[in-house]
N, C-alpha and C positions, 0 to 999 in steps of 0.2 A: 504494500500500500504506500502511495506517495505521501510524504510529509508535506506540510504547508511551509515550504521554504523557498526562498528566492535567490537568484544569482545575479551578481553585478559583473559584467565583463568590460574591462577597460582596454580599448584599442580595437579598431575595425580593420586590421590587416588580415592576413591569411589565418593566423592562429586564433585571433579573437572572433572572426567571422565564423570559423569552423566550430568553435566551442559554443558560441551563442546560438547558432542554428541547430546544432545537435540537441541542445537542452530544450530550447523553446519548441521545436518541432515535436518533442516528446512530452509536451504538457507542462514543462517547468517554467514558472514566471521568470523571465530573464530580461535584464536591461543591458543594452550595449551602448557604451559611451565612447564617442569618437570626437576629437577636437576639430577635424576637418568638417566643413570648409571655413570655419571661423579662423583657424590657424593651421598653417602647413609647415612641415619640416623642409629643410633645404632640398630634399630629394623627391618630394611628392608634389603633384600638380593637379590630380584629379580629385573631385569630391566624392567619387564612388568608393565603396568598400572593396577590400581585397585588391588594392592597386599594386601592380608589379612595377618595380623600380629599376633593377639592374638589367634584366634580360626578360625576354618573353618565352624562354624555354624552361620547362620543368624537368629537363634532362630525359634520359632514356625511359621508354615506355615498355621495355622488354622485361618481364618479371623473372625470366629464367637465365639471364646473362648479365644483369646489371642490378646492383643493390638498390638504387633509387627506383628502378622499375618494379622491383619486388616490394618496396615500401608502398608504392602506389596501389599495388594489388591488395596488400594487407588493408589499406585504408578503404578500398572499394568494398571489402567484406564488412566493414563497419558502417558503410553508408556515408562516406565523406562528401560534403558539399563541394569542397575545393576541387577534388578530382572529378566530380560530376560536372562542375563548371568547365574544367579544362577539356574534358571529353567532348563537351558540347560546343566549344569555341576553338577547337584546334585548327592549326594551319599545317600544310605539308612541311615535314621536317625530318624525313627519313624515319629512323627508328626512335627519334626523340618525340616527346609530347610538348610541342610549342603551341602557343595560343595567340589569338588576336587580343592584344591587351585590353582594348576598350570594350570589346564584346565580353571578355572574361570578367572584368570587374563589374560591368553592367549586369551580367547574369547573376553574380553573387548579390549585388545590391537589390535587384528585383526579388530574389528569393527571400532576403532578409526583410524587405519592406512588406511582403505579403504573408510573412510567417506569423501565425497566431501565437499569443503568449510572449511576443517579443516587442519590447519598447526600445525605440532608438532615440538617443539623446546626443545633441551636439554640445560638447562642453570639454574644456581642458581640466583634467584632474591633476591637482598639485600635491596631494598627500596620499601616501600608501594606505589603502583601506585596512581596517581592523575589524573584520566581520565577526559578529556575535552569534549566539544561538538563533537558528532560523534563517541565517544568511550564509552565503558563500561569495567569494570574490575571486576574479581571475585577472591578473595583470598581464596583458598581452600587447604591450605598447611598443614592442619591437626594438631593434637596435638603434633607432633614432628617437628614443624616448625624450620628451620635452625636458628642458633644463630644470624646471620647477620640480617635476616628479622625480627626475634623475637624482637631484640633490637630496630629496627625502628618502629615496631608496638607498642611496649611499650612506646616509646618516643612520638608517635603521638596520641595514644589512651589512654594509661594509664589504670590503674585498672585491670591489668592482674592477673589471679589466676592460681593455678596449683594443680595437684594431681598426685598420682602415679598409673600407670596401670600395669597389670601383665598378663603374658601368661602362659599356662599350658604345661607340657612336652608331648612328643610324643614317643611312643614305637613301636617296630616292631611287627607285628602280630604273626610271627612265634615264638617269644620269650615268648608269653603269655601261661601260663600253663592252658589249658582248662579243665584239670581234677579238677581244683579248681575254675572253673567259669561256667557260663551258659549264653546262649543268650536269649534275650527277651526285650520287651519294657514295660515301666511302664504302669500298668493297661491294658496290652495287646494291646495298641495302636501301630500300625505299623506292620512290618513284621519280628520282631526279629532282629532288626538292631544293637542293643547294646550288647556288651559283659559285663556281670555283674560279678564283683569280690567281693564275699561276705566275711565278717569277723565275727568271733564269738565275744562274749562279751570280752573274754580275749585278743584276737588278736586286737580288736578295741582299748581297753584302753592301751595296750602296744604300739600300733602305735601312739596314741595321746601323750603318755608320751615322746616318742623319738622325735616326731614332735616339741614339746615345748622345748626340750633341744637342738635341732639342730641349727647349726651356720648359721646365715643369712648374705647375701652379704652386705646389707645396713640396719643398725639398727637405727642409730641416727636420720635419716630423718623421719622415721616412727613415732618416738616418738613425733613429732610435730603435729600429728593429721591430716596429709595431704593425707591420703589414701581415695580414692573414694569407697564408699560402694558397688557400682556395680561391682567392680573388686577386692574385698577384698582378700588378700593373705590367703592361707589355714592356715598357722601358726598363723596369726592374728585372724582369726575366732576361731581357737582352743583355743586361750588364753582367750576367753570370757567365757569359761566353757567347761569341758571335754565332755559334751553331745551335744555341739553346732553343731558339724559336723553331728551328727546322725539326726538332725532336718533340715539339710541343704544339703550340698554337698554329704554327704554319707547316706542320708535318704533311708531306705529300703521300704518305703511305695509304694504299687502297684507292688512290685516285689516278685516273689516266685521261690525258687530253684526247682531242679528236685524232691526233696522230698515233694514238695507242701507247704513247710513252708517258712515263711518270715525270712530272715537273720537278724542278729542284726544290721549290717551296710553293705552298698554296695557302691563300687566305680563303676561307669559306664565308659566304654570305647566306643568312637565313631569313626567311620571310618574317616581317614584323606584324603584318596584318594579313587577314584571309585573302583579301583582294590582291595582295602582292605589290602594292605601290611603294612599299618601304622595306629595306633590308638591313639587318643587324650585322655588324662586323664581328663574327664569332670569335670570342677570346681576346678581343681588343680592348679590354678594360685599361683605362689609362688615366694618368694625371698630368698629361701635357697640357699646356695652354691651348686654347681653342685655335688660335692662328697656327700654332705648330702642328696640331692634329691635321688641319687642312693641308699644310705644306708637306708633311712627311707621309701621311697616308695616301696622298695623291700621287706619290711616286710609284705606287703599285699600278701597273699599266691599265688594268680594267677600271681603276678609280681616278684616272688622270683628269676627268671632267666631273668628278662626283659632286653632287649637291648634298651637303650634310644637313639633315633635318634635325639632328640632335648630336651634340658633341659628348664625348665621354666625360664623366665627372667622378670625383672621389669624395667620400664623406666618412666621418668618424662614426663607428658603430660601437655601442656599449653592451656589455653582457655581464651578468653577475657571476660570482664564483659559486656556481650551483652546488658542488659537492659539499660545501660547508653549511649550506642553508636550506637545501631542498631534499625532500624524500623522493623515492622512485616514482611516485605518482605526480610529481611536480608540486606537491603541497609544501608550504613553508614549515620548517621544523618547529618554530615557536608559535604557530597558529595554523592548525591543519585545515582550517576553513578558508585560508588564503592560498591561492595557487598562482604560479607563474607559467606562462606558455609562450612559445615562439622563440625567436632568435635571442631574446634577452636572457634566455636560460643557457645558451651555449650550444644549441642545435643549429647547424649551419645549412641554409638552403631553403628554397620555397617549400618543397614537399616536406622536409623535415620539420619546418616551422608549423605547417598545417597539421602534421601528424601529432605534434605535441599538444596542440589545441584539442584535437580529437581525443587524445589520451586523457587529458584533464577533464573534458566533458563527460567521458565515460565514467571516470572515477567519481565525479560529483553525482552523476545520475544514479550510480550504484548506491551511494550513501543515502540519497534522498528516497529512493524507492525500496531500499532494503535488499537489493539484488545481491546475489552471491558475487563477490569480487572476482573479476577475470584477471588473473595474473599471467602475463606473457613472459616466457623465459628468454634467455639469450639465443634461442634458436630462431627468433624472429627479429627483424630490424626494429620494430616498435619496442619490443622488450629490451633489446640491446641498447637502444638510445636511452631508455629509462635508467638502465644500469649505469651507463656512462656518465650521465649528469649527476648521479647521486653517489658515485664511488669516490672515496678520498683520492685526491690527485693535486699535489701542490703546483704542478705545471699545467693545470686545466686550460684547454684551448677549445674553440668551437669544433664540432664534429659533424661531418656529413654521413649519410648512409653509406656503408661499405661492408663488404663481406668479412673484412678483418675483425669487426666487432662481434661477429656471430660465434657461438660455440662451434669449434671444429667438428667435422665428421668423425665418427668413431674409427674410421679406416682411412688410409692415405690414398688419394687419387692424384696422380701427377698431372693429368689433363685438366687445365684450368676451366675450360668450358663445361666439361662434365662435372667438375667439382661444384661450380656455381649453380648448375642446373639442379644437382642433388640438394644443395643447401637451400635453394629456393623452394623446391618441392617440399622439403621438410618444414620450412617456415610456414608455408601456406596450409599444410596439413595441421600444424600446431594451432594456427589461428582458428581454422574451421572446427577443430576438435574442442578448443576452448570455448568457442561460442555455443556449440552444441551442448557441452557439459554444463555450462552456466544455465542454459535454457531448461535442461532436464532437471537440474537441481532445484531451480526455482519452481518448476511445475510440481515437483514432488512435495515441496514445502507447503504448497497451497492445498494439497489433498488432506 
C-alpha cells in the first residue's frame, strides 16, 4: 500500500526528469523544480527539460558489445523515459543512438507536462533540502549546479571535486565540401550515416602543428591537471604526441575512401538533427578561441568552407565525493530521505546520469509502496555504478559505463567480443530475474 508521501526533485536535466517521471507516473505526488528559463547556466540555452549540452549522441546502442548499450537495455527493462525519448527522436548514426536534440528535449518536456501527479515549478533552489517524515528529496542539479546551491552543498557535504568538460563544434551540412569527403560507417556498420573527412599525411601533420600553436580560451586552469579524461580537449590530446589523434579521435581504422584505400587520418561528422542540416565534429571537444577553431578546423579539406553554427566550449563541472557521503542507492548517509542523482554524484555521461535518476526513483518508490527492494549486483552496469559511487576511494573520479566495473566471468575467455556478449547476457538475465523475483515476492505478501 502506498504511503501518503511526496517527493521534491530539484533539476530538470536527464536524471531529474527521469526520476520525477518515474515516480509521478506511478501515482507518487512529485514536484520538479527547475530554474530555467528564469536563469540559465553558461552551457544551457533551451527552456525545455532534458536538454543535451555537449553532444547529441548517447553512445552505442548495441547491448551485446558495448557497456553503454547494455546500460540502455537495462534501463529499457525498467521503463526509462530518457531512453524512450531517445528511441523516438533518433537520427542515423551507425550503431550509436544519436538524437535530434530539440525533438529529444521537447519529447521529454511534453511527457512531463502531461504527467498526472507531477507539479512543475520554475525556481532556483539555494539551500540543500532536509526532508522530514512524509517527504523525500532528490538533488539532480547536474555538474553545472548554480553557485548558491553549490556553496550550500559544499558547506554541508564537503569534499567536492571538479573537472573541466568540453563540447564539440557544429557545422552546417551545406557548407561541407563533399568532393573531399565520403559517407560510411566504421567497419560498414550502419547505413552510411557519417560523413568522413579524410586527410593525407601532410595535411594531418600541418593540422596538428597549427592545433598546438592555436590560442586557447583558458590555459592556466588546465595546467592544474583538472581535465577529465573522458572529455579531453582535442588540443590537449594532440600535445601528448603528434600521432595521438590518429590513434584516437581521427583514427582511420575501419574506414575506406571511394578509392578503396584507408586514409591517413579521418574526422567523422555526425548528424545533429533528423533532417541533417547540421553536423557535429565527432570528438572535437575543444577550448580554442572561436576564431582559432574556425582557422584551424578549416584546414581539414572537407571543412575549408565550413559554416560553424556553434563553436566548441568548455565549462567547469562539479561533483561530490560520493563514497564518503552516499549509500549505494544514492541516498545521503546523514539523511536517507535525501538523494542525489546525475553527474553531480560522479557518474559520467548522459545515459549514466539518467540511469542514476532511475535508480533513485526506484529506491524511493520501493520505500513508499513497501515493495521488496530490488538489489542489483555487480553483474549489471546499474548495480556496478551503484557500487562504484559508494565504495571508499580517496582518488574518486567520474565513471562511465564499462565492462571493467562488472564482476568477471567465472571462466576466462580470450575473445573480447565473446566475453562482452556473455557479460551482457548475464547482466540482462540478472535484471529480468530480479524484476520477476520482486514481483512474485510482493504478490505472495498480498495473499
